[in-house]
Backbone as JSON, one array per atom type, in Angstrom:
{
  "sequence": "MARPEEKAQAMLNKWVRMRDESDPTSTLSRSLLHNQKRPHLASKCEHRADAERFRNQIIREISDKVAKIQNEGLGEHAIRDLNDGINKLIREKYHWNRRIRELGGKDYNREERRAMALAEQEGGDHAAQGLSLKGSGGYRYFGAAKDLPGVRELFARHAAKLTKRKRGDVYKYITPDYYGLRDEEDGVLLELESGLAKEGQKKLKECRDGYDVEVKQQQQHDVVSSQNALYATDESDGDSDDTALENGIEAHIAVPSQEVVAQVLLQKKKEALLSRFA",
  "N": [[-17.54, -82.8, -7.19], [-15.98, -79.64, -7.14], [-17.18, -76.63, -5.63], [-18.05, -73.3, -6.96], [-17.05, -71.29, -5.23], [-14.95, -72.57, -3.96], [-13.32, -73.03, -6.14], [-12.55, -70.44, -6.76], [-10.91, -69.85, -4.68], [-8.73, -71.31, -5.17], [-5.23, -71.79, -5.82], [-4.3, -71.45, -8.44], [-6.31, -69.98, -9.68], [-6.15, -67.61, -8.2], [-3.65, -66.71, -9.0], [-4.08, -66.24, -11.72], [-5.91, -64.14, -11.59], [-4.35, -62.12, -10.4], [-2.51, -61.77, -12.44], [-4.13, -60.75, -14.51], [-4.97, -58.36, -13.35], [-2.58, -56.94, -13.21], [-2.0, -56.56, -15.87], [-2.55, -54.01, -18.09], [-4.01, -54.16, -20.43], [-5.86, -56.12, -20.24], [-9.21, -57.44, -19.84], [-10.23, -57.46, -17.25], [-8.61, -55.61, -15.83], [-9.27, -53.29, -17.18], [-11.97, -53.01, -16.56], [-11.77, -52.64, -13.82], [-10.34, -50.22, -13.72], [-12.2, -48.57, -14.93], [-14.22, -48.57, -13.07], [-12.95, -47.39, -10.98], [-12.84, -44.88, -8.54], [-12.59, -41.36, -8.83], [-10.02, -39.66, -7.16], [-10.38, -37.35, -4.43], [-8.44, -35.4, -4.01], [-5.97, -34.2, -6.17], [-3.31, -34.59, -5.66], [-3.03, -37.1, -4.58], [-2.86, -38.91, -6.59], [-0.57, -40.98, -8.22], [0.32, -41.78, -10.7], [0.89, -40.88, -14.03], [-0.68, -41.65, -16.2], [-3.1, -42.32, -15.0], [-3.8, -39.81, -14.03], [-4.13, -38.41, -16.43], [-6.35, -39.79, -17.41], [-8.31, -39.19, -15.49], [-8.44, -36.45, -15.89], [-9.48, -36.29, -18.49], [-11.93, -37.41, -17.94], [-13.08, -35.41, -16.35], [-13.25, -33.37, -18.26], [-15.16, -34.44, -20.0], [-17.39, -34.42, -18.31], [-17.67, -31.65, -17.95], [-18.29, -30.86, -20.56], [-20.76, -32.14, -20.93], [-22.36, -30.79, -19.03], [-22.18, -28.17, -19.95], [-23.54, -28.43, -22.35], [-26.07, -29.0, -21.36], [-26.75, -26.64, -20.0], [-27.39, -24.84, -21.92], [-30.06, -24.84, -22.39], [-32.71, -22.78, -21.9], [-35.07, -23.21, -20.62], [-34.82, -24.57, -18.24], [-35.05, -23.38, -15.78], [-34.38, -20.95, -13.22], [-33.01, -21.71, -10.82], [-32.01, -24.29, -11.41], [-30.31, -23.65, -13.53], [-28.45, -22.0, -12.27], [-27.32, -23.85, -10.48], [-26.16, -25.67, -12.28], [-24.29, -23.97, -13.5], [-22.64, -23.33, -11.32], [-21.66, -25.9, -10.82], [-20.17, -26.36, -13.15], [-18.14, -24.42, -12.92], [-16.91, -25.4, -10.62], [-15.91, -27.85, -11.56], [-14.1, -26.86, -13.43], [-12.18, -25.63, -11.81], [-11.28, -27.94, -10.52], [-10.2, -29.3, -12.69], [-8.06, -27.65, -13.24], [-6.33, -28.21, -11.09], [-5.76, -30.9, -11.62], [-4.45, -30.62, -14.05], [-2.15, -29.3, -13.18], [-1.11, -31.32, -11.57], [-0.51, -33.27, -13.47], [1.52, -31.95, -14.81], [3.43, -31.93, -12.77], [4.0, -34.63, -12.65], [5.47, -35.0, -14.9], [4.22, -34.58, -17.33], [2.39, -32.85, -19.97], [2.03, -29.25, -20.03], [-0.89, -28.35, -19.49], [-2.34, -26.2, -18.54], [-1.02, -23.87, -19.43], [-1.31, -24.21, -22.19], [-4.1, -24.03, -22.41], [-4.54, -21.38, -21.6], [-3.26, -20.0, -23.68], [-4.86, -20.8, -25.85], [-7.3, -19.65, -25.09], [-6.66, -16.91, -25.08], [-6.08, -16.57, -27.8], [-8.58, -17.11, -28.9], [-10.05, -14.95, -27.89], [-8.79, -12.82, -29.2], [-9.43, -13.37, -31.85], [-12.11, -13.08, -31.69], [-14.01, -15.13, -31.34], [-16.58, -17.63, -30.62], [-17.86, -17.67, -27.33], [-19.13, -19.71, -26.05], [-18.23, -22.19, -25.11], [-16.16, -21.39, -23.49], [-17.14, -19.46, -21.77], [-18.16, -16.43, -20.06], [-16.38, -14.08, -18.16], [-15.83, -11.91, -15.35], [-13.61, -9.25, -14.53], [-11.8, -9.43, -11.56], [-13.52, -11.17, -10.31], [-12.55, -13.54, -9.4], [-12.18, -15.48, -11.36], [-14.6, -16.67, -11.93], [-17.05, -17.95, -14.13], [-19.65, -17.52, -16.59], [-21.98, -19.49, -18.25], [-23.81, -20.34, -21.2], [-27.28, -20.22, -20.7], [-26.96, -18.99, -18.28], [-25.84, -16.52, -18.6], [-27.91, -14.85, -19.14], [-29.36, -14.54, -16.86], [-31.31, -12.95, -14.21], [-29.87, -9.95, -13.19], [-27.28, -10.71, -13.94], [-26.88, -9.95, -16.61], [-27.1, -7.14, -16.39], [-24.9, -6.72, -14.8], [-22.75, -7.36, -16.5], [-23.19, -5.39, -18.39], [-22.65, -3.0, -16.98], [-19.98, -3.46, -16.44], [-18.9, -3.49, -19.03], [-19.37, -0.85, -19.74], [-17.58, 0.48, -18.09], [-15.18, -0.34, -19.18], [-15.08, 0.85, -21.65], [-13.28, 3.09, -23.65], [-12.5, 6.41, -24.54], [-11.64, 7.5, -27.77], [-8.98, 9.21, -29.56], [-10.07, 10.85, -31.52], [-12.68, 11.2, -30.51], [-12.14, 12.74, -28.28], [-11.21, 15.12, -29.42], [-13.54, 16.08, -30.51], [-14.92, 17.48, -28.58], [-13.44, 19.72, -28.11], [-13.27, 23.16, -28.23], [-12.93, 26.62, -29.4], [-13.05, 27.96, -26.96], [-11.63, 26.34, -25.24], [-8.97, 26.97, -25.69], [-8.95, 29.58, -24.87], [-9.65, 31.64, -26.64], [-11.91, 33.21, -26.93], [-12.36, 34.6, -24.62], [-12.48, 37.31, -24.02], [-14.66, 38.4, -25.22], [-17.17, 38.78, -23.98], [-16.66, 40.81, -22.17], [-16.46, 40.62, -19.42], [-14.1, 39.57, -18.36], [-12.28, 41.58, -19.1], [-13.19, 43.71, -17.57], [-12.71, 42.78, -14.96], [-9.92, 42.54, -15.08], [-9.16, 45.24, -15.48], [-10.0, 46.4, -13.06], [-8.33, 45.06, -11.22], [-5.88, 45.97, -12.2], [-6.0, 48.74, -11.62], [-6.05, 48.67, -8.82], [-3.52, 47.56, -8.37], [-1.85, 49.61, -9.41], [-2.48, 51.67, -7.62], [-1.52, 50.65, -5.18], [1.19, 50.52, -5.83], [1.81, 53.24, -6.16], [1.39, 54.18, -3.55], [3.41, 52.8, -2.22], [5.68, 53.96, -3.42], [5.41, 56.67, -2.62], [5.63, 56.39, 0.15], [8.25, 55.47, 0.28], [9.66, 57.69, -0.7], [9.13, 59.57, 1.33], [10.43, 58.36, 3.49], [13.07, 58.5, 2.56], [13.52, 61.29, 2.46], [13.23, 61.97, 5.18], [15.4, 60.56, 6.2], [17.49, 61.93, 4.96], [17.23, 64.49, 6.09], [17.76, 63.86, 8.74], [20.42, 63.04, 8.54], [21.64, 65.43, 7.75], [21.2, 67.09, 9.97], [22.6, 65.68, 11.92], [25.19, 65.87, 10.89], [25.6, 68.64, 11.01], [25.5, 69.07, 13.76], [27.75, 67.67, 14.45], [29.7, 69.27, 13.25], [29.42, 71.67, 14.71], [30.23, 70.77, 17.16], [32.9, 70.23, 16.66], [33.81, 72.81, 16.09], [33.61, 74.06, 18.57], [35.43, 72.54, 19.99], [37.7, 73.24, 18.58], [37.88, 75.95, 19.19], [38.52, 75.85, 21.89], [40.99, 74.62, 21.7], [42.37, 76.61, 20.36], [42.51, 78.62, 22.27], [44.08, 77.4, 24.16], [46.35, 77.16, 22.64], [47.1, 79.84, 22.25], [47.62, 80.5, 24.81], [49.85, 78.96, 25.17], [51.52, 80.15, 23.42], [51.39, 79.47, 20.76], [49.95, 79.81, 17.63], [47.13, 78.77, 15.8], [46.43, 78.69, 12.48], [44.67, 77.29, 10.69], [41.7, 75.36, 11.0], [41.67, 72.07, 11.92], [39.76, 69.28, 11.12], [38.33, 66.5, 12.97], [38.74, 62.84, 12.76], [36.28, 61.49, 12.89], [34.45, 63.42, 12.02], [35.3, 63.78, 9.39], [34.74, 61.24, 8.36], [31.91, 61.17, 8.58], [31.21, 63.26, 6.84], [32.13, 62.26, 4.38], [30.48, 60.01, 4.15], [27.99, 61.25, 3.93], [28.27, 62.54, 1.46], [28.51, 60.33, -0.24], [25.94, 59.2, 0.03], [24.37, 61.26, -1.05], [25.29, 61.17, -3.68], [24.41, 58.61, -4.49], [21.61, 58.93, -4.23], [21.15, 60.93, -6.12], [21.81, 59.52, -8.39], [19.84, 57.46, -8.63], [17.51, 58.89, -8.65]],
  "CA": [[-17.08, -81.65, -7.95], [-15.82, -78.49, -6.25], [-18.09, -75.52, -5.84], [-17.37, -72.12, -7.52], [-16.3, -70.58, -4.19], [-13.71, -73.28, -3.74], [-12.46, -72.81, -7.3], [-12.0, -69.09, -6.69], [-9.86, -69.83, -3.67], [-7.61, -72.13, -5.6], [-4.01, -71.03, -6.06], [-4.19, -71.12, -9.85], [-7.25, -68.89, -9.97], [-5.59, -66.38, -7.62], [-2.54, -66.25, -9.83], [-4.66, -65.7, -12.97], [-6.51, -62.84, -11.28], [-3.26, -61.17, -10.2], [-1.93, -61.47, -13.75], [-5.05, -59.89, -15.25], [-4.97, -57.03, -12.74], [-1.34, -56.25, -13.54], [-1.96, -56.3, -17.31], [-3.52, -52.95, -18.37], [-4.81, -54.45, -21.63], [-6.83, -57.18, -19.98], [-10.59, -57.0, -19.6], [-10.42, -57.25, -15.82], [-7.97, -54.35, -15.42], [-10.05, -52.19, -17.75], [-13.2, -52.84, -15.77], [-11.4, -52.06, -12.53], [-10.02, -48.81, -13.92], [-13.43, -47.84, -15.23], [-14.99, -48.45, -11.84], [-12.16, -46.71, -9.95], [-13.37, -43.56, -8.24], [-11.61, -40.28, -8.92], [-9.68, -39.16, -5.82], [-10.8, -35.98, -4.15], [-7.26, -34.55, -4.17], [-5.12, -34.63, -7.29], [-1.98, -34.96, -5.17], [-3.02, -38.51, -4.2], [-2.61, -39.72, -7.78], [0.87, -41.16, -8.38], [0.63, -42.21, -12.06], [0.5, -39.88, -15.01], [-1.76, -42.18, -17.03], [-4.35, -42.16, -14.25], [-4.13, -38.38, -14.0], [-4.66, -38.07, -17.75], [-7.69, -40.36, -17.53], [-9.22, -38.4, -14.66], [-8.63, -35.15, -16.54], [-10.43, -36.49, -19.59], [-13.24, -37.63, -17.34], [-13.6, -34.09, -15.96], [-13.59, -32.64, -19.48], [-16.45, -34.97, -20.48], [-18.45, -33.91, -17.44], [-17.86, -30.23, -18.26], [-18.98, -30.77, -21.86], [-22.16, -32.52, -20.74], [-23.08, -29.74, -18.31], [-22.28, -27.0, -20.83], [-24.62, -28.7, -23.3], [-27.36, -28.92, -20.66], [-27.05, -25.29, -19.54], [-27.86, -24.03, -23.04], [-31.52, -24.86, -22.38], [-33.2, -21.71, -21.04], [-36.29, -23.62, -19.94], [-34.55, -25.37, -17.05], [-35.38, -22.65, -14.56], [-33.25, -20.16, -12.69], [-32.24, -22.46, -9.81], [-31.26, -25.36, -12.08], [-29.22, -23.04, -14.32], [-27.4, -21.56, -11.33], [-26.63, -25.04, -9.98], [-25.3, -26.17, -13.36], [-23.16, -23.04, -13.68], [-21.73, -23.54, -10.2], [-20.98, -27.18, -11.01], [-19.17, -26.21, -14.22], [-16.99, -23.69, -12.35], [-16.22, -26.3, -9.7], [-15.14, -28.8, -12.37], [-12.98, -26.14, -14.05], [-11.14, -25.52, -10.78], [-10.71, -29.27, -10.31], [-9.36, -29.6, -13.85], [-6.81, -26.9, -13.09], [-5.46, -28.96, -10.17], [-5.29, -32.1, -12.31], [-3.43, -30.17, -15.02], [-0.91, -29.04, -12.44], [-0.56, -32.61, -11.13], [0.09, -33.91, -14.66], [2.79, -31.27, -15.02], [4.36, -32.4, -11.74], [4.38, -36.02, -12.96], [6.28, -35.03, -16.12], [3.4, -34.5, -18.53], [2.26, -31.56, -20.63], [1.52, -28.12, -19.26], [-2.19, -28.06, -20.09], [-2.81, -24.87, -18.13], [-0.46, -22.87, -20.34], [-1.95, -24.38, -23.5], [-5.47, -23.52, -22.35], [-4.47, -19.92, -21.58], [-2.95, -19.54, -25.03], [-6.04, -20.99, -26.69], [-8.31, -18.67, -24.7], [-6.23, -15.59, -25.57], [-6.24, -16.56, -29.25], [-10.01, -17.03, -29.2], [-10.49, -13.59, -27.62], [-8.3, -11.95, -30.26], [-10.18, -13.64, -33.08], [-13.52, -12.76, -31.48], [-14.81, -16.33, -31.57], [-17.72, -17.9, -29.75], [-17.49, -17.91, -25.95], [-20.09, -20.64, -25.44], [-17.51, -23.22, -24.38], [-15.25, -20.78, -22.52], [-17.88, -18.68, -20.79], [-17.8, -15.03, -19.85], [-15.94, -13.83, -16.79], [-15.61, -10.52, -14.98], [-12.34, -8.99, -13.87], [-11.95, -9.28, -10.12], [-14.51, -12.12, -9.78], [-11.89, -14.79, -9.03], [-12.23, -16.45, -12.45], [-15.93, -17.28, -12.06], [-17.54, -17.77, -15.49], [-21.07, -17.74, -16.83], [-22.14, -20.28, -19.46], [-25.14, -20.57, -21.75], [-28.4, -19.43, -20.21], [-26.59, -18.26, -17.05], [-25.49, -15.15, -18.95], [-29.15, -14.08, -19.24], [-30.08, -14.56, -15.59], [-31.54, -11.61, -13.65], [-28.72, -9.36, -12.51], [-26.01, -11.02, -14.6], [-26.77, -9.12, -17.81], [-26.81, -5.77, -15.96], [-23.53, -6.71, -14.3], [-21.85, -7.29, -17.65], [-23.37, -4.09, -19.05], [-21.88, -2.0, -16.22], [-18.55, -3.74, -16.63], [-18.53, -3.05, -20.38], [-19.35, 0.62, -19.76], [-16.33, 0.92, -17.46], [-14.03, -0.65, -20.03], [-15.06, 1.66, -22.87], [-12.35, 4.21, -23.61], [-12.67, 7.38, -25.62], [-10.53, 7.58, -28.7], [-8.44, 10.56, -29.74], [-11.04, 11.63, -32.29], [-13.78, 11.58, -29.64], [-11.69, 13.82, -27.4], [-11.13, 16.36, -30.2], [-14.87, 16.57, -30.83], [-15.4, 18.37, -27.52], [-12.52, 20.85, -27.97], [-13.75, 24.36, -28.9], [-12.01, 27.76, -29.16], [-13.03, 28.33, -25.54], [-10.61, 25.54, -24.56], [-7.7, 27.69, -25.83], [-9.1, 30.94, -24.37], [-9.68, 32.6, -27.74], [-13.1, 34.06, -26.86], [-12.59, 34.99, -23.22], [-12.66, 38.76, -23.88], [-15.79, 38.87, -26.0], [-18.28, 39.21, -23.14], [-16.26, 41.99, -21.42], [-16.34, 40.37, -17.98], [-12.69, 39.41, -18.03], [-11.62, 42.88, -19.22], [-13.57, 44.52, -16.41], [-11.97, 42.29, -13.8], [-8.5, 42.88, -15.24], [-8.99, 46.68, -15.27], [-10.1, 46.66, -11.62], [-7.1, 44.6, -10.58], [-4.78, 46.84, -12.61], [-6.1, 49.98, -10.86], [-5.61, 48.4, -7.45], [-2.07, 47.41, -8.38], [-1.23, 50.92, -9.57], [-2.66, 52.43, -6.38], [-0.57, 50.13, -4.19], [2.54, 50.91, -6.25], [1.98, 54.67, -5.85], [1.53, 54.31, -2.1], [4.76, 52.33, -1.86], [6.65, 54.97, -3.86], [5.3, 57.84, -1.74], [6.22, 56.05, 1.45], [9.7, 55.39, 0.14], [10.18, 59.06, -0.82], [9.08, 60.2, 2.66], [11.5, 57.79, 4.3], [14.35, 59.02, 2.08], [13.64, 62.69, 2.9], [13.48, 61.98, 6.61], [16.77, 60.11, 6.43], [18.39, 63.01, 4.56], [17.19, 65.53, 7.12], [18.45, 63.36, 9.93], [21.86, 63.05, 8.27], [22.1, 66.83, 7.74], [21.21, 67.57, 11.35], [23.7, 65.03, 12.64], [26.47, 66.44, 10.42], [25.74, 70.0, 11.56], [25.85, 68.95, 15.18], [29.15, 67.26, 14.54], [30.53, 70.42, 12.92], [29.39, 72.58, 15.85], [31.06, 70.2, 18.23], [34.31, 70.4, 16.28], [34.15, 74.23, 16.23], [33.83, 74.35, 19.99], [36.7, 71.94, 20.4], [38.78, 74.02, 17.97], [38.04, 77.19, 19.98], [39.24, 75.51, 23.12], [42.38, 74.35, 21.35], [43.02, 77.89, 20.03], [42.81, 79.31, 23.53], [45.24, 76.75, 24.78], [47.54, 77.46, 21.83], [47.51, 81.2, 22.54], [48.25, 80.5, 26.11], [51.18, 78.36, 25.04], [52.33, 80.96, 22.51], [51.33, 78.89, 19.41], [48.73, 80.26, 16.97], [46.69, 77.84, 14.75], [45.8, 79.44, 11.4], [43.66, 76.45, 10.0], [41.03, 74.41, 11.9], [41.81, 70.68, 11.42], [38.65, 68.46, 11.65], [38.69, 65.18, 13.5], [38.48, 61.7, 11.85], [34.85, 61.19, 12.89], [33.77, 64.4, 11.16], [35.65, 63.46, 8.0], [33.99, 60.03, 7.96], [30.51, 61.53, 8.4], [31.07, 64.06, 5.62], [32.28, 61.36, 3.23], [29.27, 59.19, 4.08], [26.91, 62.1, 3.43], [28.49, 62.75, 0.03], [28.17, 59.09, -0.94], [24.48, 59.07, 0.01], [23.83, 62.21, -2.03], [25.6, 60.69, -5.03], [23.51, 57.5, -4.79], [20.26, 59.44, -4.42], [21.1, 61.63, -7.41], [21.88, 58.54, -9.48], [18.59, 56.71, -8.75], [16.34, 59.78, -8.62]],
  "C": [[-17.06, -80.43, -7.04], [-16.79, -77.38, -6.62], [-17.33, -74.3, -6.39], [-16.57, -71.34, -6.48], [-14.96, -71.25, -3.94], [-12.75, -73.1, -4.92], [-11.8, -71.43, -7.24], [-10.87, -69.0, -5.69], [-8.65, -70.67, -4.06], [-6.42, -71.26, -5.95], [-3.89, -70.59, -7.51], [-5.11, -69.95, -10.21], [-6.76, -67.56, -9.38], [-4.47, -65.82, -8.48], [-3.05, -65.62, -11.14], [-5.26, -64.32, -12.72], [-5.44, -61.76, -11.08], [-2.62, -60.79, -11.54], [-2.82, -60.52, -14.54], [-5.09, -58.47, -14.67], [-3.72, -56.24, -13.08], [-1.23, -55.9, -15.02], [-2.99, -55.21, -17.65], [-4.4, -53.22, -19.57], [-5.87, -55.52, -21.39], [-8.2, -56.6, -19.68], [-10.83, -56.69, -18.13], [-9.83, -55.92, -15.37], [-8.74, -53.15, -15.98], [-11.32, -51.94, -16.96], [-12.89, -52.24, -14.41], [-11.07, -50.58, -12.65], [-11.26, -47.99, -14.19], [-14.25, -47.6, -13.97], [-14.23, -47.72, -10.73], [-12.66, -45.28, -9.77], [-12.25, -42.52, -8.29], [-11.3, -39.74, -7.53], [-10.08, -37.7, -5.66], [-9.66, -34.99, -4.33], [-6.4, -35.09, -5.29], [-3.75, -35.08, -6.82], [-1.9, -36.43, -4.75], [-2.75, -39.43, -5.39], [-1.11, -39.78, -8.04], [1.27, -41.57, -9.8], [0.08, -41.19, -13.05], [-0.65, -40.36, -15.88], [-3.1, -42.05, -16.31], [-4.77, -40.7, -14.2], [-4.7, -37.92, -15.33], [-6.1, -38.58, -17.91], [-8.7, -39.58, -16.7], [-9.46, -37.01, -15.26], [-9.62, -35.26, -17.69], [-11.85, -36.73, -19.07], [-13.89, -36.3, -16.93], [-14.03, -33.29, -17.18], [-14.93, -33.13, -20.04], [-17.6, -34.47, -19.62], [-18.73, -32.43, -17.71], [-18.63, -30.07, -19.56], [-20.45, -31.11, -21.72], [-22.95, -31.4, -20.05], [-23.2, -28.46, -19.14], [-23.38, -27.2, -21.86], [-25.99, -28.59, -22.62], [-27.74, -27.48, -20.32], [-27.5, -24.37, -20.67], [-29.38, -23.95, -23.09], [-32.03, -23.81, -21.4], [-34.46, -22.09, -20.28], [-36.06, -24.44, -18.69], [-34.99, -24.67, -15.77], [-34.14, -22.0, -13.97], [-32.39, -20.98, -11.73], [-31.42, -23.57, -10.46], [-30.09, -24.79, -12.88], [-28.09, -22.59, -13.41], [-26.62, -22.75, -10.78], [-25.69, -25.62, -11.04], [-24.08, -25.27, -13.55], [-22.15, -23.17, -12.55], [-20.97, -24.85, -10.34], [-19.91, -27.1, -12.09], [-17.94, -25.48, -13.68], [-16.21, -24.56, -11.37], [-15.37, -27.31, -10.48], [-13.95, -28.13, -13.05], [-11.84, -25.97, -13.05], [-10.48, -26.87, -10.52], [-9.8, -29.66, -11.48], [-8.03, -28.86, -13.78], [-5.83, -27.64, -12.18], [-4.93, -30.24, -10.83], [-4.26, -31.74, -13.38], [-2.09, -29.91, -14.34], [-0.26, -30.35, -11.96], [0.09, -33.35, -12.3], [1.44, -33.27, -14.97], [3.84, -31.72, -14.0], [4.85, -33.82, -12.02], [5.15, -36.14, -14.27], [5.48, -34.96, -17.4], [3.37, -33.1, -19.12], [1.76, -30.49, -19.65], [0.2, -27.68, -19.89], [-2.71, -26.67, -19.7], [-2.28, -23.78, -19.06], [-1.09, -22.99, -21.73], [-3.37, -23.83, -23.5], [-5.49, -21.99, -22.3], [-4.17, -19.36, -22.96], [-4.16, -19.67, -25.94], [-7.13, -19.97, -26.37], [-7.95, -17.27, -25.19], [-6.39, -15.49, -27.08], [-7.71, -16.44, -29.64], [-10.55, -15.62, -28.94], [-10.02, -12.62, -28.69], [-9.08, -12.13, -31.55], [-11.66, -13.3, -32.93], [-14.44, -13.93, -31.72], [-15.93, -16.47, -30.56], [-17.22, -18.25, -28.35], [-18.42, -18.91, -25.28], [-19.38, -21.68, -24.61], [-16.61, -22.64, -23.31], [-15.99, -20.02, -21.44], [-17.36, -17.27, -20.7], [-17.44, -14.83, -18.39], [-15.73, -12.34, -16.6], [-14.28, -10.38, -14.28], [-12.57, -8.75, -12.39], [-12.95, -10.24, -9.51], [-13.88, -13.45, -9.4], [-11.94, -15.85, -10.1], [-13.57, -17.13, -12.62], [-16.51, -16.93, -13.43], [-19.03, -18.09, -15.56], [-21.22, -18.39, -18.21], [-23.6, -20.3, -19.88], [-26.2, -19.62, -21.22], [-28.07, -18.67, -18.94], [-26.21, -16.82, -17.35], [-26.71, -14.25, -19.05], [-29.96, -14.1, -17.96], [-30.3, -13.15, -15.07], [-30.34, -11.12, -12.84], [-27.4, -9.59, -13.2], [-25.81, -10.13, -15.82], [-26.44, -7.68, -17.44], [-25.38, -5.66, -15.45], [-22.52, -6.61, -15.43], [-21.98, -5.96, -18.38], [-22.6, -3.0, -18.32], [-20.39, -2.2, -16.4], [-18.08, -3.29, -18.0], [-18.48, -1.53, -20.47], [-18.08, 1.16, -19.11], [-15.13, 0.71, -18.37], [-13.97, 0.19, -21.29], [-14.16, 2.87, -22.69], [-12.63, 5.13, -24.79], [-11.42, 7.42, -26.48], [-10.08, 9.03, -28.85], [-9.42, 11.44, -30.53], [-12.23, 12.07, -31.45], [-13.4, 12.72, -28.71], [-11.66, 15.14, -28.16], [-12.51, 16.91, -30.55], [-15.35, 17.62, -29.82], [-14.47, 19.56, -27.29], [-13.01, 22.01, -28.83], [-12.73, 25.48, -28.71], [-11.97, 28.23, -27.71], [-11.97, 27.56, -24.77], [-9.25, 26.25, -24.59], [-7.79, 29.14, -25.35], [-9.17, 32.0, -25.45], [-10.86, 33.55, -27.66], [-13.4, 34.49, -25.43], [-12.91, 36.46, -23.07], [-13.88, 39.29, -24.62], [-16.93, 39.39, -25.12], [-17.93, 40.43, -22.28], [-16.09, 41.77, -19.94], [-14.88, 40.28, -17.57], [-11.95, 40.74, -18.11], [-11.95, 43.77, -18.02], [-12.82, 44.08, -15.16], [-10.49, 42.66, -13.89], [-8.25, 44.37, -15.0], [-9.07, 47.03, -13.78], [-8.85, 46.24, -10.88], [-5.91, 45.48, -10.95], [-4.81, 48.16, -11.84], [-5.65, 49.78, -9.42], [-4.1, 48.24, -7.37], [-1.35, 48.73, -8.53], [-1.34, 51.76, -8.3], [-1.67, 51.96, -5.31], [0.86, 50.52, -4.54], [2.81, 52.38, -5.94], [2.16, 54.89, -4.36], [2.91, 53.87, -1.64], [5.82, 53.36, -2.25], [6.61, 56.2, -2.96], [5.91, 57.56, -0.38], [7.73, 55.98, 1.4], [10.32, 56.79, 0.04], [10.19, 59.77, 0.54], [10.2, 59.67, 3.54], [12.87, 58.33, 3.87], [14.57, 60.46, 2.54], [13.93, 62.78, 4.4], [14.91, 61.55, 6.93], [17.78, 61.21, 6.05], [18.42, 64.12, 5.6], [17.92, 65.1, 8.38], [19.96, 63.38, 9.73], [22.42, 64.47, 8.3], [22.21, 67.37, 9.16], [22.38, 66.97, 12.12], [25.05, 65.57, 12.2], [26.69, 67.85, 10.95], [26.12, 69.95, 13.03], [27.3, 68.55, 15.35], [30.08, 68.42, 14.24], [30.57, 71.43, 14.07], [30.28, 72.07, 16.98], [32.53, 70.37, 17.92], [34.74, 71.86, 16.4], [34.43, 74.58, 17.68], [35.15, 73.77, 20.47], [37.88, 72.69, 19.81], [39.01, 75.33, 18.73], [38.8, 76.94, 21.26], [40.71, 75.28, 22.83], [43.12, 75.65, 21.0], [43.4, 78.65, 21.3], [44.02, 78.71, 24.2], [46.5, 77.04, 24.0], [48.04, 78.87, 22.09], [48.19, 81.28, 23.89], [49.66, 79.95, 26.03], [52.07, 79.13, 24.08], [52.34, 80.42, 21.11], [50.0, 79.26, 18.82], [48.39, 79.29, 15.84], [45.93, 78.63, 13.71], [44.67, 78.65, 10.73], [43.08, 75.47, 11.01], [41.08, 73.01, 11.27], [40.66, 69.84, 12.0], [39.15, 67.11, 12.14], [38.33, 64.07, 12.49], [37.0, 61.35, 11.8], [34.09, 62.13, 11.99], [34.04, 64.1, 9.7], [34.86, 62.24, 7.51], [32.53, 60.34, 7.73], [30.29, 62.33, 7.13], [31.19, 63.19, 4.37], [31.04, 60.48, 3.05], [28.1, 59.98, 3.52], [27.05, 62.34, 1.93], [28.15, 61.5, -0.78], [26.66, 58.9, -1.03], [23.86, 60.01, -1.01], [24.1, 61.76, -3.45], [24.67, 59.54, -5.43], [22.09, 57.98, -5.04], [20.12, 60.17, -5.75], [21.14, 60.66, -8.58], [20.54, 57.83, -9.7], [17.35, 57.59, -8.72], [15.68, 59.86, -9.99]]
}
């Protein structure tokens, strides 16, 4: 009679084993799948059914660790290790969800985000979801990890930053002083305004006096220049009269030159402008 090793090497037994391995409903294939190790990278999985099975396996591990971390008597180090392990499994589940989507399955990541947003709006229990801080890279705290030294203070500071004052709270601190209705009651503002007003009036008076002096000086200069021009024309007229007498022609009227006429007209215009704005 043949030994068991020889029976296993028989062709018929090999064929039966291959058939059982290819049939997913057989006992042998189920045992092999159960003993199959989850790959380290989700991209190495080529079948959607296997990816779904590995995802469910990760979810069971997360549930077990979340149940364990609720015990506050485990100690600080054990709680921190459990919390780190849960966050690691959550990141791994995210990659498996993405792999399932690539293989044509459901988009579990989008469904989980919707469920989390709905739970936050309803204000439900965060025991299964954990608490996370903005800017922490998605790291969450579960169960007793939320009461660890330093974690509670961290959430308290974060909550204080997120608190916003409402419109009613802003109006509580608005008084008549905000609108400047009682600024003149103490008299300090009136005293400062009166001092500034006196300084402004003094500067304005000095500017006006300086302007009047400049105008008078300009008028005197114009009068002197016009008189000099008239004297010059008289001398030139006397010379012309002498030449006319010598030539036998007598000039009865002194005719001024064009420069004198222009200066006289300019002087009259200046006097008219000064009289208008005086």
